N, C-alpha and C positions, 0 to 999 in steps of 0.2 A: 245183564251181568255177563262178564267175559270169563271163559273157562278154558282149561287145558287138561290133557289126559296123559299120564305116564303109565305105560304098560310094561309088564315083565317080558313081553314078546314071545310067550308061549301061545299055543293055539287058542286055548280058552280065554286068556287075558286079551288077546288081540280081537277075538270075536266080541267080547263084552265092551271093549273100547269102541269099536265101530257102532255097536248098538247104542251105547251111551251118547256118543257124539251125535248120532241121528236123532235120538229122542230129545236131547237138550236143545239142539238147533230148531227142532219142531216147536219147542216151547218158547222160542224167541231168544234164547241165549246165544252169545257170539263166541265162536271158537277163536281163541287168540293165544298163541303159544308164547308171545312176547310179554304181554302185560295181563296175565289172568288174575281175576279176583279170587277164584277158587280152582284148585288143582285136584283132580280125581286120580288117585293112584290105584292101579289094578294089578295085583300081584301079591307081594309079601312085604315084610318090613324093609327088605333090601331095595325094593322098588320105590318105597317112599323115601328112603335115604337118597336115592338118585334124584327124585323130584325135589327134595329139600335143597340139595346142593345146586341143582339147576336154577332154582329160584331164590337162593339165599339173599340175593340183592333186593328182593321184594318182600321181605318178611313182614313189614308193617302193612302191606297192601294185599297179601295173598294168604289164604287159608287152605289147609289140606284136609282131605277126607279119603279114606281107603276102603277098597273092596279086596278081601283076601281070597285068592284063588288056590291057595295051598292050605297049610296049617294056620290056625288062628294066630294072628299077629298082634303085637302090642299097639300098633298104630293103625290097624285096619279094623273098622267097626262093622263092616257089612259083608254078608255072604253073597255069592254070585246070584242065587235065586231071589235076592232082595234088590237087585239092580234097578228094576223099574220103580220100586217104592222109593229108592234113594233119589233117582232122577226127578220124580215128582216132588220130593222134599226139597231138592236143590232149587227147582223152578218156582215153587209156590210158598216155601216156608222161610221165615227169618231164622237163620241158624244162630246158635250160641257159639261164641268163640272161647275156646279153652287154650290157655297159653302155658307152654312148658319152658323150663330154663334150658339154656344152651351153654356150651363150653367155648371160651375163647382161648386160642393157642397162639402164642407169639414166639417165633424162632429168631433169636438175635445171632448175628454172625461175627466172627473175629475179623478185625481190621476192616470192617465195613460199617458204615453208618446206617445202612438199610436193614430192615427186618421183614419177615413174612408173617402174616396173621391169617388164621383160619377159624372157622366156626365148626363145631361138632355137635351133632344131635345126639349121638350115642356115647362115643368115647374117643380118646386119643391115646395111643400107646407109643412107647419109646423103647427101642432095643439098640444095642451096640452093633456096629458092623463087624466087631471082633467077637470073641467068645463070651466075655463077661461085660455087662454094663456096670460102670463105676461112675456114680454121680453124687455130688453133694446136694442134699435136699434142704431148701431154705423155705421157711414159713414166715411170712410177714417181716422179712428182713433179718430174721434170726436163723442161724444154722441149726438144723434139727438132727440130721444124721448123714452119714456117708453110706449110700446104698451100693451093695454089690449083689448081682444076681442076673437073671435072664432079662428082666425089663420091668417097666412100671406101666400101669394103666390108670388114666384119669377119666372118670366117667361122669355123665350127667345123671340126674335122678331117673329119667325115663330110660337111660342106657344102663342103669344099674342091674336090670334083668338080663343083660346080654353077657358080654365077655367078663365084666366085673363079677357077676354071680359065679361064673365058672372058676374064678380066682379066689372064691371064698368071701367076696365082698357082701355088704348088706344091701337089701332091696330098699330103696328110698322112694317115698311117694313123690311124684313130680310136682306137687304143690309147694314143695320145699325148695327154695333157691339155694342149692348147694352143689358141691362136687366131691368126688370120692377117689382117693388114691389107693390103689391096690398093688401088692407086690407080685412079681412073677418069679418064683423059685429063688428067694433071697438066700444069701450065704450067711449062716449064723453058726459060729463056733466060739472057741475061747479067744480068738483074735479079732474076728469081725462080727459086729452086731448091727441089727436093724430093729425097728420097733416090732416087726413081725405081725402086724395087724393092719387092716385097712384104716385110713384116716378120712373122716367125713368133715369137710371144711365148709363153713358158711360163705355167703356171697360177698362179704367184705374182706375175705382173706385172699392172699396171693401165694402161690407155690412156684418156686423157681428151681429148676434143675440145672446144675452147672457141671460140665464134664470134668472128670479128674483124669480119665484114661481114654484117649481117642476122641477127636472132635467130630467124627462122622457117625450119623445115627440114621436108623430106619424108623421113621415115624408113620403112624397111621392116623388118619382123620376119618373116622367111620370106616367106610369101605375103601378109602383111597390110601395107597401105599406110596410114601415119598421118601427118597433118600436125600438127606441134607448133609452137606459137607461143610467143614470149617465152622462148626457150631460153637458159639460162645455160651449161650444159655437158652433154655426153653421155659417160658412163663405160662402158667395156667391161672385163669380167673373165671368166675361165673360171668358170662357175657351180659352186656346191657341189652342186647337183642334177645327176643324170645320167639319161638316158633308158635304159629297159630293153627289150631285145628278147628274145623267146622263140626259142631255136634248137633245132630238132629234128634237125638234120643240119649238117654243115660248110657254111659259106657264105663262103669266103675273100675278103677285101677286094680283093686284087690281081687275082684272077680276075674279079671284077665290073668292075674298072677295065679289064682287058684286053678283056672281052666287050663293054663299052660303047663304048670309044674306039678299039679296034684292029680285031680281027676274030675272032669266036668260032670260025670254021671253020679258022683257020690253025694 
């Protein structure tokens, strides 16, 4: 089996990376950063996001597993003191593959036939380069509303615990192929109205945002910030591709939610 390692680059993560690399090669695995079958992420959720985007062209052939060297993450199953146990599991155990939905983001440009397409593991946000974002929101070819506010966030189910939750969105189990649109400080008064609530959209729906005011937008794709100019529209769908995680033991989603947001000692 071929493997690669993504480190957060702090002292602890780098030490664990070198130890894991040594142990895995001793077990006969091959270190290959170009075509790994399994990627070990050592750090936090941000580290795994970097690993995902690095290997998103290999999603059908690569599975991810994480060691968290900070606070408990939603994508990192293992603690630093369990590293040797994980290495033995990787070398000797047939792992279960768990797949999570992804978000496909397509940016169409004015007066251009080309478009840009991205995949997001957590979410994509859109904000205006000016003070207020003004866009028409279209659902399945039908006009839904004209949004005015700071911005909009479209998240995946696994990303629903991140920025989406801070915006008041629902937490969605990642077994559900869906996407969620949440508002950022919408303008609601006697003149301007929005639905004022997050929208959970199934995987056969498409959401299109068309600019009304200003064609330049700041978009984020997970941790990546991108300024797009002369934008005609932004399209969101649940992606055909899915991210694959290697599971060597149960890692219940709701337990992660409980331990992260409530209290693991209660």
